[in-house]
C-alpha positions in Angstrom: 90.1 -130.7 -123.0 91.1 -127.1 -123.5 94.5 -126.0 -122.4 95.0 -123.6 -119.5 97.4 -120.8 -120.1 100.2 -120.3 -117.5 102.0 -117.0 -118.1 105.0 -115.7 -116.2 105.0 -112.0 -115.4 108.3 -110.2 -115.0 108.5 -106.4 -115.2 111.3 -103.9 -114.7 108.7 -101.6 -113.3 108.8 -103.5 -110.0 111.7 -104.7 -107.9 113.3 -107.9 -109.1 112.6 -111.1 -107.3 115.3 -111.6 -104.6 115.1 -115.4 -104.7 114.1 -118.1 -107.2 110.5 -117.1 -107.8 108.5 -115.0 -110.3 106.9 -111.6 -109.6 103.6 -113.1 -110.7 102.1 -116.0 -112.5 98.8 -116.0 -114.4 96.9 -119.3 -114.5 93.9 -119.1 -116.8 92.2 -115.8 -115.6 93.8 -115.6 -112.2 97.0 -113.8 -111.3 99.0 -114.9 -108.3 101.3 -112.1 -107.2 104.3 -113.1 -105.1 105.0 -111.3 -101.8 106.0 -107.7 -102.4 108.3 -105.7 -100.1 108.5 -101.9 -99.8 111.8 -101.7 -101.8 113.3 -98.9 -103.8 113.0 -99.7 -107.5 116.3 -101.0 -109.0 117.9 -101.9 -105.7 117.5 -104.4 -102.9 117.1 -101.5 -100.4 113.9 -101.1 -98.3 112.4 -97.6 -98.2 113.1 -95.7 -95.0 110.4 -95.0 -92.4 109.2 -98.4 -91.1 106.1 -100.4 -91.6 103.8 -97.5 -92.9 106.2 -96.3 -95.6 107.1 -99.9 -96.6 103.4 -100.7 -96.9 102.7 -97.7 -99.1 105.7 -98.7 -101.4 104.7 -102.4 -101.4 101.2 -101.4 -102.4 102.5 -99.1 -105.1 104.6 -102.0 -106.5 101.6 -104.4 -106.2 99.4 -102.0 -108.1 102.0 -101.8 -110.9 102.5 -105.5 -111.0 98.7 -106.1 -111.3 98.5 -103.6 -114.1 101.4 -105.3 -115.9 99.5 -108.6 -115.5 96.4 -107.2 -117.1 94.6 -106.8 -113.8 94.1 -104.1 -111.2 93.5 -103.4 -107.5 89.7 -103.6 -108.0 90.1 -107.1 -109.3 92.0 -108.4 -106.2 90.1 -111.2 -104.5 92.5 -112.1 -101.7 95.5 -110.5 -100.0 97.9 -111.9 -97.4 99.9 -109.5 -95.2 102.9 -110.6 -93.2 104.1 -108.4 -90.4 107.2 -108.8 -88.2 105.4 -106.8 -85.4 101.6 -106.8 -84.9 101.9 -103.4 -83.3 102.2 -102.1 -86.9 98.8 -103.5 -87.7 97.0 -100.1 -87.5 99.6 -98.2 -89.5 99.5 -100.9 -92.2 95.7 -100.8 -92.3 95.8 -97.0 -92.7 98.0 -97.4 -95.9 96.0 -100.4 -97.1 92.7 -98.4 -97.0 94.3 -95.7 -99.2 94.6 -98.3 -102.0 91.7 -100.7 -101.3 88.9 -98.1 -100.8 85.8 -100.2 -101.2 84.6 -103.8 -101.9 87.7 -105.0 -100.0 89.2 -108.3 -100.9 89.3 -111.2 -98.5 92.5 -110.9 -96.4 94.7 -112.7 -93.9 97.2 -110.8 -91.8 99.6 -112.5 -89.4 102.9 -112.0 -87.6 106.1 -113.8 -88.6 109.5 -114.0 -87.0 111.4 -112.5 -89.9 110.9 -111.2 -93.5 113.5 -111.0 -96.3 115.9 -108.1 -96.1 114.7 -107.2 -92.6 111.4 -105.9 -94.0 108.6 -104.9 -91.6 105.8 -106.0 -94.0 105.2 -108.2 -97.1 102.0 -108.3 -99.1 100.9 -110.8 -101.7 97.7 -110.9 -103.7 95.5 -113.0 -105.9 93.4 -111.2 -108.5 91.3 -111.8 -111.6 92.3 -111.0 -115.1 89.8 -109.8 -117.8 86.2 -108.5 -117.5 84.9 -108.9 -113.9 81.3 -108.1 -112.8 81.2 -106.9 -109.2 78.2 -108.3 -107.3 77.5 -107.6 -103.6 75.1 -109.5 -101.4 
């Protein structure tokens, strides 16, 4: 039986993990990105401006993390969005649509009581690595 590669992704181009987890892990040809917050690079400080600006920053970090993993936004198959207030749903979607512009991934979005550092939003993703052929039905 062939071995499956498990590769840990850690990059200084994205905020460091604030707890005992990795930024991302590649298992075979799939990259699992941990939840990303809208933080300033090099600090544990959230960007100012609430859910919309935190979403934009989190998606910027997610895009970078995917690139560092050998993947990209267009190879994302599933995202999960955690919100502390569902009233931010529209603002988050507006930022999300600026990054995911077509062939949207599957997605789950739900409200939670609290997020780390008092964040308004956290976004995680699962994506493919390598050559991907897009097929629509």
